[in-house]
PyMOL CGO cylinders between C-alpha atoms (Angstrom):
from pymol import cmd
from pymol.cgo import CYLINDER

trace = [
    CYLINDER, 128.32, 150.00, 126.36, 129.62, 150.24, 129.94, 0.3, 1, 1, 1, 1, 1, 1,
    CYLINDER, 129.62, 150.24, 129.94, 126.52, 148.48, 131.29, 0.3, 1, 1, 1, 1, 1, 1,
    CYLINDER, 126.52, 148.48, 131.29, 126.93, 145.82, 128.62, 0.3, 1, 1, 1, 1, 1, 1,
    CYLINDER, 126.93, 145.82, 128.62, 130.57, 145.26, 129.62, 0.3, 1, 1, 1, 1, 1, 1,
    CYLINDER, 130.57, 145.26, 129.62, 129.55, 144.98, 133.28, 0.3, 1, 1, 1, 1, 1, 1,
    CYLINDER, 129.55, 144.98, 133.28, 126.91, 142.39, 132.34, 0.3, 1, 1, 1, 1, 1, 1,
    CYLINDER, 126.91, 142.39, 132.34, 129.49, 140.53, 130.26, 0.3, 1, 1, 1, 1, 1, 1,
    CYLINDER, 129.49, 140.53, 130.26, 131.89, 140.47, 133.20, 0.3, 1, 1, 1, 1, 1, 1,
    CYLINDER, 131.89, 140.47, 133.20, 129.12, 139.10, 135.45, 0.3, 1, 1, 1, 1, 1, 1,
    CYLINDER, 129.12, 139.10, 135.45, 128.41, 136.37, 132.90, 0.3, 1, 1, 1, 1, 1, 1,
    CYLINDER, 128.41, 136.37, 132.90, 132.11, 135.46, 132.77, 0.3, 1, 1, 1, 1, 1, 1,
    CYLINDER, 132.11, 135.46, 132.77, 132.43, 135.40, 136.56, 0.3, 1, 1, 1, 1, 1, 1,
    CYLINDER, 132.43, 135.40, 136.56, 129.40, 133.11, 136.79, 0.3, 1, 1, 1, 1, 1, 1,
    CYLINDER, 129.40, 133.11, 136.79, 130.35, 130.85, 133.85, 0.3, 1, 1, 1, 1, 1, 1,
    CYLINDER, 130.35, 130.85, 133.85, 133.91, 130.37, 135.10, 0.3, 1, 1, 1, 1, 1, 1,
    CYLINDER, 133.91, 130.37, 135.10, 132.94, 130.25, 138.78, 0.3, 1, 1, 1, 1, 1, 1,
    CYLINDER, 132.94, 130.25, 138.78, 135.44, 132.99, 139.67, 0.3, 1, 1, 1, 1, 1, 1,
    CYLINDER, 135.44, 132.99, 139.67, 134.55, 133.12, 143.34, 0.3, 1, 1, 1, 1, 1, 1,
    CYLINDER, 134.55, 133.12, 143.34, 135.28, 136.29, 145.23, 0.3, 1, 1, 1, 1, 1, 1,
    CYLINDER, 135.28, 136.29, 145.23, 135.50, 138.40, 142.06, 0.3, 1, 1, 1, 1, 1, 1,
    CYLINDER, 135.50, 138.40, 142.06, 133.24, 141.22, 141.03, 0.3, 1, 1, 1, 1, 1, 1,
    CYLINDER, 133.24, 141.22, 141.03, 133.06, 143.12, 137.73, 0.3, 1, 1, 1, 1, 1, 1,
    CYLINDER, 133.06, 143.12, 137.73, 135.20, 145.97, 139.07, 0.3, 1, 1, 1, 1, 1, 1,
    CYLINDER, 135.20, 145.97, 139.07, 138.07, 143.50, 139.57, 0.3, 1, 1, 1, 1, 1, 1,
    CYLINDER, 138.07, 143.50, 139.57, 138.33, 142.91, 135.81, 0.3, 1, 1, 1, 1, 1, 1,
    CYLINDER, 138.33, 142.91, 135.81, 140.01, 145.63, 133.74, 0.3, 1, 1, 1, 1, 1, 1,
    CYLINDER, 140.01, 145.63, 133.74, 138.31, 146.10, 130.36, 0.3, 1, 1, 1, 1, 1, 1,
    CYLINDER, 138.31, 146.10, 130.36, 141.64, 146.33, 128.53, 0.3, 1, 1, 1, 1, 1, 1,
    CYLINDER, 141.64, 146.33, 128.53, 143.65, 143.70, 130.46, 0.3, 1, 1, 1, 1, 1, 1,
    CYLINDER, 143.65, 143.70, 130.46, 144.34, 140.35, 128.80, 0.3, 1, 1, 1, 1, 1, 1,
    CYLINDER, 144.34, 140.35, 128.80, 141.94, 137.63, 129.90, 0.3, 1, 1, 1, 1, 1, 1,
    CYLINDER, 141.94, 137.63, 129.90, 144.64, 134.96, 129.58, 0.3, 1, 1, 1, 1, 1, 1,
    CYLINDER, 144.64, 134.96, 129.58, 148.16, 134.76, 130.94, 0.3, 1, 1, 1, 1, 1, 1,
    CYLINDER, 148.16, 134.76, 130.94, 149.32, 137.75, 132.96, 0.3, 1, 1, 1, 1, 1, 1,
    CYLINDER, 149.32, 137.75, 132.96, 145.92, 139.45, 132.93, 0.3, 1, 1, 1, 1, 1, 1,
    CYLINDER, 145.92, 139.45, 132.93, 142.99, 137.58, 134.47, 0.3, 1, 1, 1, 1, 1, 1,
    CYLINDER, 142.99, 137.58, 134.47, 144.96, 134.32, 134.27, 0.3, 1, 1, 1, 1, 1, 1,
    CYLINDER, 144.96, 134.32, 134.27, 142.44, 132.22, 132.36, 0.3, 1, 1, 1, 1, 1, 1,
    CYLINDER, 142.44, 132.22, 132.36, 143.52, 129.01, 130.60, 0.3, 1, 1, 1, 1, 1, 1,
    CYLINDER, 143.52, 129.01, 130.60, 142.47, 126.94, 127.58, 0.3, 1, 1, 1, 1, 1, 1,
    CYLINDER, 142.47, 126.94, 127.58, 139.62, 125.23, 129.44, 0.3, 1, 1, 1, 1, 1, 1,
    CYLINDER, 139.62, 125.23, 129.44, 138.28, 128.66, 130.34, 0.3, 1, 1, 1, 1, 1, 1,
    CYLINDER, 138.28, 128.66, 130.34, 138.41, 129.66, 126.67, 0.3, 1, 1, 1, 1, 1, 1,
    CYLINDER, 138.41, 129.66, 126.67, 136.10, 126.74, 125.83, 0.3, 1, 1, 1, 1, 1, 1,
    CYLINDER, 136.10, 126.74, 125.83, 133.68, 127.91, 128.50, 0.3, 1, 1, 1, 1, 1, 1,
    CYLINDER, 133.68, 127.91, 128.50, 133.77, 131.43, 127.07, 0.3, 1, 1, 1, 1, 1, 1,
    CYLINDER, 133.77, 131.43, 127.07, 133.05, 130.07, 123.58, 0.3, 1, 1, 1, 1, 1, 1,
    CYLINDER, 133.05, 130.07, 123.58, 130.01, 128.26, 124.98, 0.3, 1, 1, 1, 1, 1, 1,
    CYLINDER, 130.01, 128.26, 124.98, 128.92, 131.48, 126.71, 0.3, 1, 1, 1, 1, 1, 1,
    CYLINDER, 128.92, 131.48, 126.71, 129.15, 133.40, 123.41, 0.3, 1, 1, 1, 1, 1, 1,
    CYLINDER, 129.15, 133.40, 123.41, 127.11, 130.81, 121.57, 0.3, 1, 1, 1, 1, 1, 1,
    CYLINDER, 127.11, 130.81, 121.57, 124.49, 130.32, 124.28, 0.3, 1, 1, 1, 1, 1, 1,
    CYLINDER, 124.49, 130.32, 124.28, 123.97, 133.96, 125.22, 0.3, 1, 1, 1, 1, 1, 1,
    CYLINDER, 123.97, 133.96, 125.22, 124.62, 135.74, 121.91, 0.3, 1, 1, 1, 1, 1, 1,
    CYLINDER, 124.62, 135.74, 121.91, 124.22, 133.18, 119.13, 0.3, 1, 1, 1, 1, 1, 1,
    CYLINDER, 124.22, 133.18, 119.13, 127.87, 133.61, 118.16, 0.3, 1, 1, 1, 1, 1, 1,
    CYLINDER, 127.87, 133.61, 118.16, 129.83, 130.53, 117.09, 0.3, 1, 1, 1, 1, 1, 1,
    CYLINDER, 129.83, 130.53, 117.09, 133.55, 130.98, 116.47, 0.3, 1, 1, 1, 1, 1, 1,
    CYLINDER, 133.55, 130.98, 116.47, 135.10, 128.23, 114.37, 0.3, 1, 1, 1, 1, 1, 1,
    CYLINDER, 135.10, 128.23, 114.37, 138.57, 129.68, 113.73, 0.3, 1, 1, 1, 1, 1, 1,
    CYLINDER, 138.57, 129.68, 113.73, 141.00, 129.44, 116.67, 0.3, 1, 1, 1, 1, 1, 1,
    CYLINDER, 141.00, 129.44, 116.67, 142.92, 132.53, 115.52, 0.3, 1, 1, 1, 1, 1, 1,
    CYLINDER, 142.92, 132.53, 115.52, 139.73, 134.55, 115.45, 0.3, 1, 1, 1, 1, 1, 1,
    CYLINDER, 139.73, 134.55, 115.45, 138.83, 133.18, 118.88, 0.3, 1, 1, 1, 1, 1, 1,
    CYLINDER, 138.83, 133.18, 118.88, 142.14, 134.36, 120.33, 0.3, 1, 1, 1, 1, 1, 1,
    CYLINDER, 142.14, 134.36, 120.33, 141.45, 137.88, 119.09, 0.3, 1, 1, 1, 1, 1, 1,
    CYLINDER, 141.45, 137.88, 119.09, 137.86, 137.86, 120.36, 0.3, 1, 1, 1, 1, 1, 1,
    CYLINDER, 137.86, 137.86, 120.36, 138.84, 136.58, 123.81, 0.3, 1, 1, 1, 1, 1, 1,
    CYLINDER, 138.84, 136.58, 123.81, 141.76, 138.97, 124.20, 0.3, 1, 1, 1, 1, 1, 1,
    CYLINDER, 141.76, 138.97, 124.20, 140.01, 141.34, 126.63, 0.3, 1, 1, 1, 1, 1, 1,
    CYLINDER, 140.01, 141.34, 126.63, 136.59, 142.48, 127.77, 0.3, 1, 1, 1, 1, 1, 1,
    CYLINDER, 136.59, 142.48, 127.77, 136.78, 145.35, 125.29, 0.3, 1, 1, 1, 1, 1, 1,
    CYLINDER, 136.78, 145.35, 125.29, 137.54, 142.93, 122.43, 0.3, 1, 1, 1, 1, 1, 1,
    CYLINDER, 137.54, 142.93, 122.43, 134.73, 140.56, 123.43, 0.3, 1, 1, 1, 1, 1, 1,
    CYLINDER, 134.73, 140.56, 123.43, 132.19, 143.35, 123.80, 0.3, 1, 1, 1, 1, 1, 1,
    CYLINDER, 132.19, 143.35, 123.80, 133.06, 144.86, 120.42, 0.3, 1, 1, 1, 1, 1, 1,
    CYLINDER, 133.06, 144.86, 120.42, 132.85, 141.48, 118.70, 0.3, 1, 1, 1, 1, 1, 1,
    CYLINDER, 132.85, 141.48, 118.70, 129.52, 140.66, 120.33, 0.3, 1, 1, 1, 1, 1, 1,
    CYLINDER, 129.52, 140.66, 120.33, 128.06, 144.03, 119.36, 0.3, 1, 1, 1, 1, 1, 1,
    CYLINDER, 128.06, 144.03, 119.36, 129.16, 143.54, 115.75, 0.3, 1, 1, 1, 1, 1, 1,
    CYLINDER, 129.16, 143.54, 115.75, 128.13, 139.88, 115.41, 0.3, 1, 1, 1, 1, 1, 1,
    CYLINDER, 128.13, 139.88, 115.41, 125.34, 138.96, 117.81, 0.3, 1, 1, 1, 1, 1, 1,
    CYLINDER, 125.34, 138.96, 117.81, 122.20, 137.39, 116.42, 0.3, 1, 1, 1, 1, 1, 1,
    CYLINDER, 122.20, 137.39, 116.42, 119.39, 139.88, 116.86, 0.3, 1, 1, 1, 1, 1, 1,
]
cmd.load_cgo(trace, "trace")
């Protein structure tokens, strides 16, 4: 799963154009929004597009989306449980 999380971080860095960042800069357990990585609501839309495009996962419920996008660990676990094979 560690390689998967690293790949996920790379996808996020690329999708959000987080220049100067590398996967090691993102803590797996840190919040992606607010005090953690500092992402905002526009970034959350980009992450939703990333989930749908790369993993076939479409999240309709905003509350569910907040839980999924909480951290790298949360995203990775959700993707593993719900990705379209």
